[in-house]
N, C-alpha and C positions, 0 to 999 in steps of 0.2 A: 658441563651442560650447565647454564645462567640459572639461576636461582630468582623468582618471584623475589619483588621487592616489598617490605613490610609497608604499609604507609604513615603509618606513625613516627615513621623516622625521618620524614618527608616535611622539614621546615615549613610552615603557610607563611603566605604575605612575605616572601623574598621576592618570589617573581611580581616584577610591575605589570600591570595589565598591557598587552599587548594589543594597540587598533590599528586591523587594517590599513595600509593606503588603497584607494581608490584607484580601480584600473582608470587609465589614460586611453580613449577611444579617436580611432581614425574617422575625423569630422565629414561627411559630404555632403556639401553645400549647394542651395539650391544659387546656381552662377545669376538668376536673376534679381532676386530679393534677397539672396541671403542669409538664406533661414534653413538651418541644420533639417537633410531629407532624413540622414541615418547616420547612428553612431555604430562603428566596425571595430571589432577587437582580433584578434588572433592572441589563444589561451592556450598553452600546453599543462597535460596532466606529465606531473616528473615524480624522482624520487630522490631523496636530498637527505640532507643531517639536520637537524631544529630542533633548538634547546629550549624541550618541555618543562624539563623539569628545573629545580633553582638550578643556579652555576655550578654548585658543588659536586653535582651528579654528574654522568654523561650523557651525551647528545643523544636523540632519537632518529632512529630511520623512520619517515612518514615521505606519504603518498603527499601533494599537493598542487597548486594550479600556479602556475608563470605567465605572465607578462608583462607589460608595459606601465609604470604608474609614476606618480607624480607628487613629487616631496613637497608637501605643501605651505609650507616653510619658507621652503628655498626657490624653489620652482624645476628645481632636477628632475629630467628624467630619466629612469635607469628602468630595466628590466629586475623582475622579480618575484619572488616566489614564495609561498606559505601554505603553512596548514591552521587555520581555515585561510583559502586563497582571501584573496586581494576582495575590495569590494567591489559592486559596477552601482551604479550611480547614474539611473535612467531616468528621462525624461518623458510624461506620456505624450502620448502621439505622435513620437519620434523613435522609430524602430530599431532597434538593436539586432544588428546581425556579428554572430560568434564563431569564427573557427574554430573547433577545438581539434585540436593535436592528441595524441595519445603517444606520450614518447617512452612509457614504461616498454625497457624491451626484459627488465630484469625479471626474475620468478614472482609471483607473486610472495607476499610478506607473511599469509598466513596459507593455511590448510586450507583448500577447494576439496570441497565434499562433493566427491563427483555420481554419487551415488542420488546427486536430488536434480531436480529438471534446472539443467544449467547454462550456460550461451554454449561452453563445449566447443572449444572454435576449431580442437583438432579431432571433432568427431571420435573420439575415444569410446570405448564399448564399455557400458558401464559395468564395475569389476563385480567380484565375487565374494564372498566369504570366503577365509579366514582374509581380513583386511590389509592392506601395511599399515603400520603405528607411523604417527607423522612426529618429524620429522623421518624419513625423508618423504612421505607421501605418495601422488604418483606423477611423477615428470610430466606426465602429458596434461593433467590437469591443473599444474603451476605456472605455465607458459605456454605460450603467450597470454596476456592480460586483458580480457576484452570490457573497455568501458563504454559506456554511454553518458553523456550529461542530461539528467532530467532539471527544467526549472521550476521547481514546488510552488503550486500554487495561479501560476502563469495560464492567460487566456492563451493560446497556440494552437497555429496547425499541428496536427497529430506527427507530421514526417519532422519537426519542430523541437517535439513533446520530451524526446530522451524514452521512447519505448525500448522496454525490454530486452525484446530481440531486433533491433537496430544497433545496439556493441559493434564498436570493430578495434582492433590488435593495432599494436605498431606499425607507422607506416602504414593502415588500413589494409594490410596483409589477408588478414581473413576478416568475414564482415557473418553478423548477422542475419536471418533470412528477411528480418523488415527494415535493414538499411538502406535508404536511396540517399544519404550524401551526412558529410559532417560539419556544415554552415549551414549552422541554425540560425530563425528571424525569429525575434520575439518582437510582437506588433506594441506590446505597451499601453492600449487602449482603455486597459482597466481602471481601478480607483487608486490610487497611490496606496503605497502598503507595502510592507516588509517581508518579499519573497525570498530563498535562499535557492541555491545551487549545488544539485549532489550526483551524486553516483548515481546509475540504477541499470544494472546490467543484469540479465538472469538470472537467479541464481548465487550473485556474489555480492549485491548491494551492502553484503554485511561487513563485508571485508572493504570495499570499499571506501566506505562513510570512516569504516576504523580505522583504515591508515591514514586518510585524511581528506579526500576530495568531499570538500562542502563551502561555503562559502552563504555570504549573503548578498542579497541582490535589492536594491534601493529604489523603489520606483517614486519620483516625488512629480507634484502637479504644480505647475508656479499657477496656475488661479486657482488654488485652494486657498479660501481666506482661513483655514485655522490653519495653516504651517506657520504663517509669519508669526502667529504667539507661541509657539512654542522654541524650545532650548534647542540650537542648531549649531553647525560650526564645531568645535572641541566640546561641545555640552551636550553631544548626540554622536553615538555609536551603537555598534550593532555589540552584541553580548551573545555567541554562542557557547551554549556550556551543553560539554559530553565528558561522562563516566570511561575513564580509562583504570587499566590495571597495567604497571611494570615490571620488567626483569632486572634484575640489580648494575645489568647492563646497558640500561637504558632503554633499550629495545620494548616495543609493546607487547604486551602479555594480552594473547588469544586463546582465550582453550581448544584445543582440537581431540578434547574427548569427548566423543558423543554420547547422549545419555541412551541410546539403543545402538550400541556400538557393532550391531551385527547386521545393522539393518542402513544405519545413518553414522559410518564410523568418526568423524569429525562435525556434525552439525546438531550446537545445541538450540534449543527453545530459545535461550533467552540469556542474552550477557548481561551481567550485572559489574561493573568495573568498584573498582576499592577506591578509588581517588577521581577527582575532580578536577577539570580542565577548562577555562575559560579562554574563548581566544585564541586557543593554542599555548596555556600557560596555566600551569598545576596549580591550585589554589592561592591566585595573583591578589596585589593590590592594586586598586584606583584611588590617586589622588585626588580629593575635591574638592573645589573651592564652594565658598558661602552661598552656595544660589540652585541653582533646577537643574537636573539633565533630565536626560529621554534615552533612553534605554531600547534597544529598538531591539529585544532578549528571543532566541530562537533554541530551542529545544532540540538538540542534534545528537541528541542517544540515539541507538542502537537501541534499548528497550525502556532504559531510565526513564520514571514517570515523577517531576521534581514538585514540590509544595514550597514557595518561597516565603520566608516571611525573611522582615531586619529584627536584628538582634534587640535591637532598643523596642521594639512592638512599632515603631513609628508606621503610621498607615502613608501609601501612595495613590498613586490615579492613575489610572488604563484609560487610554483614550484609542486603543484599534485593537485589535484580534488578526487572523491570517487573515481578510479579506480588505481590510481596510481601516477607517473611523468609525468606530461607536457610537451609537446614534447618541451616547451622549454620556461624562466622563461617570466612571466609576471609582470610586474610593473604596479601595482593598488596605485588610491589612495582612494575607497572604495569596498566590498566588497558585493554582494548579495549573502545571502545565503537562502535555503528553508530548513521546515524541513527534515533532514533528510541525508541531502548534507552536507560534510566534504571538507572544505579547509586545503591544505599542507601552511605554507606563515611563512615566513622571516621578521620580523623586528629589525632593525636593531639599536639601542641606541647609539650607539660608537659617535655620533659627539654632542648628549646634554649634558649639564652642569646639573654637580651632582643636585640632590633636586628637578631638571625639573621634575613637574608631567602632561603626558600625560593620556586621560581620551580616552577609547575606547567607540566610540559613534555611536547610530542607530537612524536612519529618514522613515524607512520603516514602511509605514501604515500598521495597523493590525485590522481584515485580509486584506492577499496583494491581490489584491494592491488599493482596495479602500476604507479600513476602514480609522478611523481617524489616524490622524498624531501624531507619539508618544510624549507623554510631555514628554518636554527635561529635566523634573527635576527626572522625575523617570523612565521610560522604554526607553528614548532618551539616556541611560548611563548603559554601561554595566559592565566594571571595571576599576580600575585606574593603571597607571604604574609609582612609583617613583625612579627615575634615582638616582642609589648610586654613592660615589666619590672612583668609582675605576679606578683600569690602564684600558685607551683604549686597545681593542683590535681587531682591522681593523676585518672586514667578507671577508672569501675566495671568492675569483674571481669563477665565474659560467661559466660553457661551454654552448657555444649557446645552444646547440642540449640536452636536458634530457632524452627523449626518441623516441623509434620513434614508430607512431601509424597508424598502415597497413592501408591502402584503402582497408576498405570493399565496395565488388562487389555483389549486390542482386542476388541471382539464385535461389529463389522460387519467386512467384506473390507480390507483391505488396496487405496490409491488411488496409484498413479503419475502425478506431475504434473513438466510441462517449467518451466524459464524457458529464454524463445528471444528472441534477436535479428533483428531482418531490416537490410540493411546494402544499402546502395549500393556503398559501398568496404568493404574491411578496416578501413576508418578513418572511415567514414561512415555510424550507425546509421540507419535508418529511423524504425523504433519498436520498441519493446519492448513482449513477450510473455508472459502466461501459459499455459500448455499449448496455442498455438499458436494461442489465441483474443483476439478485440477483443474490448472492453468491453462493445460492443452487442451479440455475441452472444447466443444464450441461453444460457441461466441452466445450469449444467452440475455446479454444487457445490450438494447437494441432501440435506446431511446431515440424520438423523434426532435429537429432540430424545432426550437420554439417553445419546446412542450414541456411545462410544470408538472411535477410526479411530485406525488410523497411515497416515500419510502419509509418502511416500517422495518430496521433491522434487530433483527432477534438474537441476543448473546448467548448462545449455548454451551461457552464454556465457563468456567471457575476463573477466567484472570478478565481484564479490560483490555480493550485494543482501540487501537488511536485509528480510525480506518480512515483513509484519502483517499477521494473523489479526482480526478483527472477535470482539465478543463476547464470546469466551472467551480465558482463559488456559492455555495448552499447557506440553509439557515436551519435552523437547533428548532425544533418545532415542542418538544418535548420527551420527556423519558417514562416509564410505567412499569412496576412490576410485575411479573407472572412465573404461575410454575413454569416451572422450567422441566421440571422430572415427570413432569403429566405432557406436555407439546412434546420433547425430545420423543419420549416414546410414541406417540401419535404423529409424529415425523415419519418416524423411523418406522410404523406400520405402514405411513404411502407413500413412502420412495424405498426403503429399505435403509440397512445401511450403508454410509458415504465411506468411501468415494460414489455416486453417481455413478453408473454407465447408462443413464439415461437422461435427459431432461429434465428437470427436478419440480415437482409438484409441491406447488404454496400451499401452506397450512395458516388459514387467516390463527390469526392470534388471539383474538376479541373471547372466545371462550375462557382462554388461559390468565386472563387479565386479573392481577389483584392493585387493592386501591385506587386511587387517580391518580391522573398524570401531574408527573412534576415539572413546574416550567423551567426552562434551561435560568441559570444564572444571569446577572446581569450583563454581563462578561462575556458570555455568550449569543448577544442578542444581535449581533452584529453578523456581516457574512464572515462565512468560515470554509475552508478547506481537508481540515481534518475536524476529526470531533471523538472524546471516546467516550467508548462504551462501555458500560459494567455488565459485570457479570452478573444473570437475573434479571435483566432486564433488557426492553425494548425501546430501542433508539427511534426517535420519529424526525425524518428529516423533511424537508422541502426543497427540491429541485429545478429548478428553470435553467434548461440548457439555451441561454441563452447569456449575452453580456451582463454586467453587473446593472451598468447605466442603461441598460436599454429601456426606452416609452413603453411603457405596458401597456399603451392602446395598440402597439405595433409587433407586440410579444403573440404569437400564436403559432398553433402545430403547424409543418411545413415552410414556415417563413424565416429565414437565414439572416440574423442579425447580426452574426460577427464579422469583420472585417478579411473574413479568409472563410472556406470551403472548410467545415468540423467532419465532411464525413471522409475526406479526401484522406490519402494515405494509409495507414496502418493501424490506425482508431489509436483510442487510449485506457486504459486501465483505472481499477479501482483498487485498493489492495490495503491489508492491517501494514501501519508505519513501524511495529513494532519490527525492523527488516528481518529479525532473524526468523519469524514466521513468514514475510514478505518472497525471504529466499526457498521456504518450503513450502509450496503451492496458496498460500495465504492470497491469493492475488489473481482477478479476474480480466478478461477482456471483455471491454465495452467500447463498442460500435455506433458513433452516431449517424442514424439514417433521417433521411429526408422526405419521406411518405406520410404525409398526415394519418393517423386512426383517429377513428370516429369519437367523439369521447363518450358516448354511451358502445363500450367495447367487452361485454360479457363476455368469462369463458363460456364456450359450449366441449360439449362431451359427446360421444357415445360408447355403447359397450357391444361386446362381440363374441359369442361364443367360437373361440379355435379348438378346433382337435384334429388329432396331426398322429398318422400312424409312421414310427420309425421300424424300419429293417432292421435287425439283429445278425448281421453277417460281417463273420463269423458268430453263432450262434453262442446264447449266454448261460451262463450256470446258473439254474433257478435259486441252488441253494445259497448263490454268493449274494452279497449287496450291491445291488443299482443304482447308484446315481445322479442324479439331472438335476441341471441348472439352466436357469431362461433368461434371456432378456431379451426385452422387446424393440424391435425399430418400425418407425413409420415417419410417414411422409405426405404430403399432399398431393395426389392425383391428379385431383381438377378441380375448380370451382363454376360450378353449373349456376344459373340462377336460384336461390334461394336455398343450394344443397353445397356442402364439401365433401369432395370425395378421398377417402382417407384410404391409404395401402399399409401392408406393411408385413412386416414378419415376426413368428417367436422365433431364437437364435436357440437351440436344446442342444445342449452338451449334453452325452451320455458316457457315461463311465460303467463297465463293469469288469468282470473274467469272461474268460474269450473261451471257449472249447475250440481249438483251431484243427484241421483238417487230418493231420498226422498224431491228434489226440493229447497234444501240449497244451497245457494254460496258461494263457496271457492276458496281461492286462491290456483292454482296449479302450479306445476314446473314438465317438461318432458325434460329429457337429452335422444337425438337420434344420433345415430353415422350412417353419412351419407358413405361412403365408395365410393373410387374413383381408378384407375389404369392410370398410361400413362408411355410410352417407352420416353426416350432422347436419341437421335443416339448421338453417341461417337466412331470419327475412332482407339480411344487410348483406347478401352475397351476389354478387353480379359476375359474372365471365369478365376473368380479368383482372378481376381481385386480387392483391395479397394474404394472405394467412399465415401464420408458424403455429406450429407445432409449440405446446407447453407444457404435456407429459403422456408419455407411454407408459402403463405399466400392468402388470398381473394384478390384476383385483381378487382375484381367489381361482386355487388350484378345483377343480372339483373331482378330479380323480387321475391318478399316474398308476399302471400297472402291467403286466408284462403280460402277452401271450400267445397264440398258437406252439403250445408245447408240445416234447416232444423225447424221447430219450436218446443218445448214441449207441449205437448199437455193442460197439465196443466195452466200452465203460459201463454203459447202464445209467449215467450220471441224468437227471434230468435236466431239460434244455428249454428257451424262451428262444422262440426266434421273430417276437416283436414287439415294441415296447409302444402303446397307447396311453395320451396321455390328452382333457381336454379343461383349457381354463377358459376364463372369461377376461378379456384385457378391453381396459377405457385407454382414453386416444381422447386426449383433448387439445382445442384450440382457441387463440387471440386473430382477431384481423388485425394486419399490421405489415410489416416490412420483413421480408430476411436478404441478408448481406452476408 
């Protein structure tokens, strides 16, 4: 068996930085005007060998993207494959159509954990302990490999968004339940920015991205007035930073020993590599001329957050974030970049002496923010810049304003959401959740197209999470500390222990706040689609379910300004972009709806006393314990003028020791549904209006006891023939849509 490769023996800066070529499209033109109508591509996902380590080491089996590219120097067109994949150069307002082809016929490179909620193309039963070691793992899980590509940060219709359940295997032989097509359309109507594309298959995203399925997608606007002032051509490039670990034979090392192996045999909550790879090369060097360069930096790592600095303490300028140009240039000496975040930065080498070597360093703990400090001899280094002896080219002066970012004003009620973690022991996480719900729970986020809302996301975990929301770019309002212990206690009193079996009841965070709100740093004041949420803090976002550049006067709930229907298709998702977390329940569906909600839309509730008698047949032995568990289910029965009628039931599960007719004692389980009904007063209720349940829970158990006692004539053992329970149930509603 091959051994892990010691990163300390890998020579640094022997590799030269690989600059991915640009995919060449087939261009469809208007026959009359000659203008481009669309740019079309066929891109395959394949397995091959690539030299990631320095040349004296073996090549590595990787996954990557294959398509037609053009050599910028000689103009030769060829088929090219690499990880990261070649770069898409898209033009604003010219749609891109990509036919994605899954050509992976080999088994998965890494251990697929079939105990997770995953794509499962073979519909294999969930295995039970004791689990098989890996290798070999489970053959039905290892092949075929399900894949689907997500263009991260794109404004796109949901059937082209790379929904986690829209996966497909080689030859499209097997497909996920959300699959409708493999030819995706990207409208490119949003602001020019740095996007990236990567695998997004349910439960295996961490494996697909780690294997190599990632690449840059640069959206340009020829009419933008800032772009001509910036470095371009050979002086502009994507920088995709990823941490990796290797074996001595050159293969990628991805751990397959779970932290809770009797539950998830192969899944680990956070992959942290011991080697840094940039653009598919380990610790590369880039020779730079004495001038300014533009770097489109992408954190493509599974878990690792970076805090990037230059070894000579030189400052640099950030001009863009996830969603495009910042409001103004921001001068930095360090850059914190969480997984999936992007930064558009300018580094000026014009004043440096020829032969100068500068190292881009990293001092962020991993996992962030409480993990170990990075080893300065390995993962504390990213790449090297070597200054060539060339003429000095001074940089262009940038304007004080780069972009106008509108002020967003919420027009629907604020939403409070939580980040949760479930532990076996304090250091052994079983799964991570959004708002206490698993991926398969009913959709709870139902934003109205055209609406603007504030989300308060309360981090109840001990780590930082980069949260990504599909379809839109949002704005970071602020962050604020809160008493996480007290909030967690009250949240559990209200909802119970996660994962929940009922809609989450939101708990306002205001009574638990500490200190004053913390404004976002200047480089977070542009458009974002991914934001780092720190432990012990509530992060406030403003989300507008409309295009970035929409006219504020035309944006209102119920009005769709996207160039497509965002309510069409399987819907969108929001999730943690620590993709090890995403793969184990830290992702939730999100469905855009088209009916407006009134601005004044309070939550209304009813309380009802529910009493039910359950016959114990056969009878229960009174001297043995009787265990009962309850779950509440509720739905809108009818909407009347000024009344909303609720019907539901308590599903009572009673477990007890029964005495059978033949005198044998046996464990027995009875499930009994106890119905209830209540009405909620709503002045804004009219027949035909839509309401949705926002919470249904048992507030209080008034009593629970056995009745109808007797004895068995053969044994004289005391028996109970009836179980009676009385509970107070609370059901809450809001006006809105249900999809």
